[in-house]
C-alpha positions as CSV (number, residue, x, y, z in Angstrom):
1,M,160.8,139.6,178.3
2,G,158.4,140.1,175.4
3,S,155.4,138.6,173.7
4,L,154.9,138.8,170.0
5,N,151.2,138.7,169.0
6,N,148.4,140.8,167.8
7,N,148.3,142.3,171.3
8,G,152.0,143.0,171.2
9,P,155.2,141.4,172.6
10,R,155.7,141.2,176.4
11,I,159.1,142.2,177.7
12,F,160.9,142.5,181.0
13,T,162.8,145.6,181.9
14,S,165.9,145.4,184.1
15,H,167.2,148.0,186.5
16,H,170.3,146.4,188.0
17,Q,172.4,147.9,190.7
18,A,174.9,145.1,191.2
19,A,178.3,146.7,191.5
20,S,179.7,143.5,193.1
21,C,179.0,141.4,190.1
22,N,181.1,141.1,187.0
23,R,179.5,141.2,183.5
24,T,178.9,137.4,183.3
25,Q,177.4,137.3,186.8
26,Q,175.1,140.2,186.1
27,I,173.8,138.3,183.0
28,G,173.3,135.3,185.2
29,A,171.4,137.3,187.7
30,I,168.9,138.7,185.1
31,L,168.5,135.2,183.6
32,L,165.3,135.7,181.7
33,V,165.2,139.4,182.1
34,A,165.4,141.6,179.0
35,A,167.3,144.9,179.3
36,T,164.8,146.6,177.1
37,F,164.5,150.3,177.7
38,F,163.8,150.6,174.0
39,F,160.7,148.5,173.6
40,T,158.2,150.8,175.3
41,R,156.0,152.3,172.6
42,L,154.1,151.5,169.5
43,F,156.2,152.2,166.4
44,D,153.8,153.3,163.7
45,Q,155.8,154.8,160.9
46,S,156.0,154.3,157.2
47,F,159.4,154.1,155.5
48,H,158.5,154.4,151.8
49,T,161.8,156.0,150.8
50,R,163.8,156.0,147.6
51,I,166.9,153.9,147.2
52,P,170.0,156.1,147.5
53,S,171.4,157.2,144.1
54,S,174.9,156.2,145.3
55,F,173.7,152.6,145.5
56,N,172.0,152.4,142.1
57,H,175.2,151.8,140.1
58,H,176.1,148.6,141.8
59,L,172.7,147.1,142.6
60,T,171.7,144.0,140.7
61,P,168.1,142.9,140.2
62,Q,168.5,140.5,143.1
63,S,170.0,143.1,145.4
64,Q,167.2,145.5,144.8
65,S,165.4,143.6,147.5
66,L,168.1,144.3,150.1
67,V,168.0,146.9,152.8
68,H,169.0,150.4,151.8
69,V,169.6,153.8,153.5
70,T,168.8,157.1,151.9
71,D,171.2,160.0,151.7
72,A,169.1,161.6,154.5
73,G,169.6,158.6,156.7
74,S,166.2,157.0,156.4
75,L,165.9,153.2,156.3
76,F,164.3,151.4,153.4
77,W,163.3,147.9,154.5
78,P,162.3,145.8,151.4
79,Q,159.2,143.8,150.9
80,R,161.1,140.5,151.2
81,G,162.0,141.7,154.7
82,Y,158.2,141.9,155.5
83,G,157.5,145.3,154.2
84,T,158.4,148.9,154.6
85,Y,155.7,149.6,157.2
86,L,156.5,148.9,160.8
87,S,153.6,148.4,163.2
88,L,154.4,146.6,166.4
89,K,153.3,146.8,170.0
90,I,155.5,145.5,172.8
91,Y,154.4,145.3,176.4
92,V,156.9,145.9,179.2
93,Y,156.2,144.2,182.5
94,E,156.1,146.5,185.5
95,E,158.3,145.2,188.4
96,Y,155.3,145.0,190.8
97,E,153.0,143.3,188.3
98,I,154.2,139.7,189.0
99,D,155.1,138.4,192.4
100,G,158.9,138.0,192.6
101,L,159.7,140.1,189.5
102,K,161.1,143.0,191.5
103,E,163.5,140.7,193.4
104,L,164.5,139.0,190.1
105,L,165.3,142.4,188.6
106,R,166.9,144.1,191.5
107,G,167.9,141.4,194.0
108,R,166.7,141.2,197.5
109,E,166.4,144.6,199.1
110,G,167.9,146.1,196.0
111,K,171.2,144.4,196.5
112,I,172.7,141.4,194.7
113,S,175.7,139.4,196.0
114,A,178.1,137.6,193.7
115,D,176.8,134.2,194.8
116,A,173.2,135.2,194.1
117,C,174.2,136.1,190.5
118,V,174.8,132.5,189.5
119,K,172.8,130.3,191.9
120,G,169.6,130.4,194.0
121,Q,167.5,131.9,191.3
122,W,163.8,131.9,191.3
123,G,163.3,132.8,187.7
124,T,161.1,129.7,186.9
125,Q,158.7,130.6,189.6
126,V,158.4,134.2,188.3
127,L,157.8,132.9,184.8
128,S,155.1,130.5,186.0
129,Q,153.2,133.4,187.6
130,M,152.7,135.1,184.2
131,P,149.3,134.2,182.5
132,Y,150.5,135.4,179.1
133,F,153.6,133.3,179.4
134,R,151.5,130.3,180.3
135,R,149.0,131.0,177.5
136,S,151.7,130.8,174.8
137,G,154.3,128.6,176.4
138,G,156.6,131.6,176.1
139,R,156.4,131.7,172.3
140,D,155.5,135.4,172.2
141,H,158.0,136.5,174.9
142,V,161.3,138.1,174.2
143,L,164.5,137.6,176.2
144,V,167.8,139.5,175.8
145,F,171.1,137.8,176.6
146,P,173.6,140.3,175.4
147,S,176.9,138.4,176.1
148,G,178.6,135.7,178.0
149,A,177.1,132.2,178.2
150,G,173.6,133.7,177.6
151,A,170.6,131.4,178.2
152,H,172.9,128.6,179.3
153,L,173.3,130.3,182.7
154,F,169.7,129.3,183.3
155,R,170.1,125.6,183.6
156,S,166.5,124.8,182.8
157,W,166.5,126.9,179.7
158,A,165.6,123.9,177.5
159,T,162.4,123.3,179.6
160,Y,161.2,126.8,180.3
161,I,162.4,129.2,177.5
162,N,163.1,126.8,174.6
163,R,160.2,128.4,172.7
164,S,160.8,132.0,173.6
165,I,162.5,134.5,171.3
166,I,166.1,135.2,172.3
167,L,168.0,138.3,171.2
168,T,171.7,137.8,171.4
169,P,174.9,138.6,169.5
170,E,176.1,135.0,170.0
171,G,174.8,132.3,167.7
172,D,176.7,129.2,168.8
173,R,177.0,129.2,172.6
174,T,176.5,125.7,174.0
175,D,176.1,124.0,177.3
176,K,179.2,121.9,176.5
177,R,176.8,119.0,175.6
178,D,176.6,120.0,172.0
179,T,173.3,121.7,172.7
180,S,172.8,125.4,171.7
181,A,170.2,127.7,173.1
182,F,170.3,129.7,169.8
183,N,167.8,128.5,167.2
184,T,167.9,130.0,163.7
185,W,164.1,129.7,163.1
186,K,163.0,131.8,166.1
187,D,165.9,133.7,167.6
188,I,167.5,137.0,166.4
189,I,171.1,138.0,166.2
190,I,171.6,141.5,167.3
191,P,174.7,143.8,166.6
192,G,177.4,144.2,169.2
193,N,177.5,147.6,171.0
194,V,180.3,149.8,169.5
195,E,181.9,152.6,171.5
196,D,179.5,155.6,171.4
197,G,182.3,158.0,170.5
198,M,182.7,156.1,167.2
199,T,179.1,155.8,166.2
200,K,177.8,159.3,167.0
201,R,176.8,161.5,164.0
202,G,179.4,164.1,163.0
203,A,183.0,163.9,164.0
204,S,183.7,160.6,165.8
205,M,186.6,160.4,168.2
206,V,188.8,158.7,165.6
207,Q,188.5,159.5,161.9
208,P,189.2,156.9,159.1
209,L,192.5,157.3,157.2
210,P,192.8,157.3,153.4
211,L,193.9,153.9,152.0
212,S,197.2,155.4,150.8
213,K,198.1,156.5,154.3
214,R,197.4,153.1,156.0
215,K,200.6,151.4,157.2
216,Y,199.4,147.8,157.2
217,L,197.6,145.4,154.8
218,A,195.7,143.9,157.8
219,N,195.5,143.9,161.5
220,Y,194.3,141.8,164.4
221,L,193.7,143.6,167.7
222,G,192.8,141.1,170.4
223,R,194.0,138.7,173.0
224,A,195.0,135.1,172.1
225,Q,192.7,133.5,174.8
226,G,194.3,130.2,173.8
227,K,192.2,130.0,170.6
228,I,193.8,128.4,167.6
229,G,192.8,131.0,165.1
230,R,194.0,133.9,167.2
231,L,197.3,132.2,168.0
232,K,197.8,131.7,164.2
233,L,197.3,135.4,163.6
234,I,199.7,136.4,166.3
235,E,202.4,134.1,164.9
236,L,201.6,135.3,161.3
237,A,202.2,138.9,162.4
238,K,205.6,137.9,163.7
239,Q,206.5,136.4,160.4
240,Y,205.1,139.3,158.3
241,P,205.4,142.4,160.6
242,D,205.2,144.8,157.6
243,K,201.9,143.4,156.4
244,L,200.0,142.3,159.6
245,E,199.8,144.2,162.8
246,S,199.0,142.3,166.0
247,P,200.3,144.1,169.0
248,E,200.3,142.6,172.5
249,L,197.4,144.3,174.1
250,K,197.5,145.4,177.7
251,F,194.1,145.6,179.4
252,S,195.4,146.9,182.7
253,G,198.4,148.8,184.1
254,P,200.3,151.8,182.7
255,D,200.6,150.3,179.2
256,K,196.8,149.7,178.9
257,L,195.6,150.6,175.4
258,G,192.9,153.3,175.7
259,R,189.8,153.3,173.5
260,M,191.1,156.1,171.3
261,E,194.5,154.4,170.8
262,Y,192.7,151.1,170.0
263,F,190.7,152.7,167.2
264,Q,193.8,154.5,166.0
265,H,195.4,151.2,165.5
266,L,192.3,149.6,164.0
267,R,192.1,152.3,161.3
268,N,195.7,151.8,160.1
269,A,195.0,148.8,157.9
270,K,192.9,148.0,154.8
271,F,191.5,144.8,156.3
272,C,190.4,144.1,159.9
273,L,190.6,140.4,160.8
274,A,187.9,139.1,163.1
275,P,188.6,135.5,164.4
276,R,186.3,133.7,166.8
277,G,187.0,134.0,170.6
278,E,185.0,132.2,173.3
279,S,182.2,132.2,170.8
280,S,181.8,132.7,167.1
281,W,181.1,136.5,167.2
282,T,183.5,139.3,167.8
283,L,182.8,143.0,168.4
284,R,185.7,143.8,166.0
285,F,183.5,142.9,163.1
286,Y,181.2,145.8,163.9
287,E,184.0,148.2,165.0
288,S,185.7,147.9,161.6
289,F,182.9,149.7,159.8
290,F,183.5,152.9,161.8
291,V,187.1,153.1,160.9
292,E,186.2,152.1,157.3
293,C,188.3,148.9,157.3
294,V,187.0,145.9,155.4
295,P,186.1,143.2,158.0
296,V,187.5,139.7,157.3
297,I,185.5,137.1,159.2
298,L,187.7,134.2,160.4
299,S,184.9,132.4,162.3
300,D,183.2,129.6,160.4
301,Q,180.1,129.4,162.6
302,A,179.5,133.2,162.8
303,E,175.9,134.3,162.6
304,L,175.2,137.8,161.4
305,P,172.3,140.2,162.0
306,F,169.5,140.9,159.5
307,Q,170.6,138.3,157.0
308,N,167.1,138.3,155.3
309,V,167.8,141.8,154.0
310,I,171.6,142.2,154.0
311,D,174.0,140.6,151.5
312,Y,177.3,140.6,153.4
313,T,179.3,139.7,150.2
314,F,179.0,143.4,149.2
315,F,181.2,144.7,152.0
316,S,183.0,141.9,153.9
317,I,185.0,138.8,153.4
318,K,184.6,135.4,155.1
319,W,187.7,133.2,154.9
320,P,188.1,129.6,156.2
321,S,189.6,129.7,159.7
322,A,191.6,126.5,158.8
323,R,193.4,128.4,156.1
324,I,194.8,131.2,158.2
325,G,198.4,131.7,157.1
326,P,200.5,133.4,154.3
327,E,197.8,132.3,151.8
328,L,195.3,134.7,153.5
329,L,197.8,137.7,153.3
330,D,198.6,136.9,149.6
331,Y,194.8,136.9,148.8
332,L,194.2,140.2,150.6
333,E,197.2,141.8,148.9
334,S,195.8,140.8,145.5
335,I,192.6,142.8,146.0
336,P,192.8,146.1,144.1
337,D,192.4,149.3,146.1
338,E,189.5,150.2,143.8
339,D,187.6,147.1,145.0
340,V,188.5,147.8,148.6
341,E,187.1,151.4,148.2
342,K,183.9,150.0,146.8
343,M,183.5,147.6,149.7
344,I,184.1,150.4,152.2
345,A,181.6,152.6,150.5
346,R,178.9,149.9,150.7
347,G,179.7,149.2,154.3
348,R,179.4,152.9,155.0
349,Q,175.8,152.8,153.7
350,I,174.5,150.2,156.2
351,R,176.6,150.7,159.3
352,C,173.9,152.8,160.9
353,L,172.2,149.4,161.5
354,W,175.0,148.6,164.0
355,V,174.2,151.8,166.1
356,Y,172.0,151.7,169.1
357,A,170.7,155.2,168.4
358,P,167.8,157.2,169.9
359,E,164.3,156.7,168.4
360,T,164.7,159.9,166.4
361,E,167.2,158.1,164.1
362,F,165.4,156.3,161.3
363,C,168.2,153.9,160.7
364,S,169.5,152.1,163.8
365,A,170.1,148.7,165.3
366,M,166.8,149.1,167.2
367,Q,164.9,149.7,164.0
368,G,166.4,146.6,162.5
369,I,165.6,144.5,165.5
370,M,162.0,145.8,165.5
371,W,161.5,144.7,161.9
372,E,163.0,141.3,162.8
373,L,160.5,141.1,165.7
374,Q,157.7,142.0,163.5
375,R,158.4,138.9,161.5
376,K,157.7,136.9,164.7
377,V,154.3,138.2,165.4
378,R,151.7,135.5,165.9
379,Q,148.0,135.7,165.3
380,F,147.3,132.6,167.3
381,H,148.7,131.3,170.6
382,Q,148.8,127.9,172.1
383,S,150.7,125.9,174.7
384,A,150.3,122.6,176.5
385,E,148.1,124.5,179.1
386,T,145.7,126.2,176.7
387,F,142.5,124.9,175.2
388,W,139.7,126.5,173.2
389,L,136.0,126.1,172.8
390,H,133.5,126.4,170.0
391,N,132.9,130.1,170.8
392,R,136.7,130.9,170.6
393,T,137.1,131.1,174.3
394,I,140.6,130.2,175.6
395,V,140.5,128.1,178.7
396,N,143.0,126.1,180.8
397,L,142.9,122.5,181.9
398,N,140.1,123.2,184.4
399,L,138.1,125.1,181.7
400,V,138.8,128.4,183.4
401,E,138.6,131.2,180.9
402,F,141.9,133.0,180.2
403,S,140.7,136.3,181.5
404,S,140.2,134.7,184.9
405,W,143.7,133.2,185.2
406,K,145.1,134.8,188.3
407,P,148.3,134.4,190.2
408,P,149.4,132.6,192.2
409,M,149.4,129.8,189.6
410,H,150.7,126.3,190.1
411,L,153.9,125.3,188.4
412,P,153.2,123.5,185.1
């Protein structure tokens, strides 16, 4: 959990050892806990780098203000994205710092049962013990919900963390009451985590194919999950097997498709189709960049990372999900290979922003996230529990100075 202010964001770290929980349950168990091994030091680097010469020929005056990567791999973050100078402090809570935090992170006695993952949580009590959380009402705290139902597993999210900054790849998860925890003015979309073997520098485990050697016009590699768009694509592949590949994927048993085989299929088409699943985002969108296949978004409500500095029209296509059918294949077939190659080349320039790389890499998902967080820094903090006096002293309802706020503290 993090705090964005002149003193730096505050963030939880998580060290789960919950072998008995599935992925969704683990996310439920950490609730408000940010898995933030990366937010532990002050980034104080200047990125005044030149725009790559390979980009100059297709940059318009408007796109000069977009993010760029140099030939050496350094990231150029434009002024419209709040500058090329990154200076941000983030505080990571220690597990012993707040009463109950260790249990929230690790479970009682270091063990978490499946039942404890989704009920019986004491996250609200832990939050309420944090003076900095109380001072800002959570406005300067950062929470990571990497997948699943996200913040909605915390039933009181609208009361306790509705002002906090949420990092998530999902932009439209709801509580089935038409209420979404994702808010475009404060929350940040983060890239999905692509297989390490595909994102590492040098030779990845599967190399892209030249366009001339790709067998299919497009492909869709995913389960139906009863979703209309996915069902349409699977049926379309049966009608046009020479144009669209959509094999029946096995995720268990002897016919299970391995990761290498998956990417070998993915690279065998010019266009990789990315329809919505349980939510609007799909990892396939990010994976397509590493096999150099043009992603086609078939998810009307999709939210994408770093939109303030990335123009996605340069290297991807978004097509109405209601118009999935032969018309889509006809359109894709009409695009000249020269244009496809240009889109692939542009996508190759920015795909480093999808990689959760070490700090030594100047262009990475973490660098992009840090810049987005820098935009959230607050000079001033307030909440329903904070008041201030003529000498700038911050006090609570009982006129106790902030520096003297000590746990245990009463629930608000």
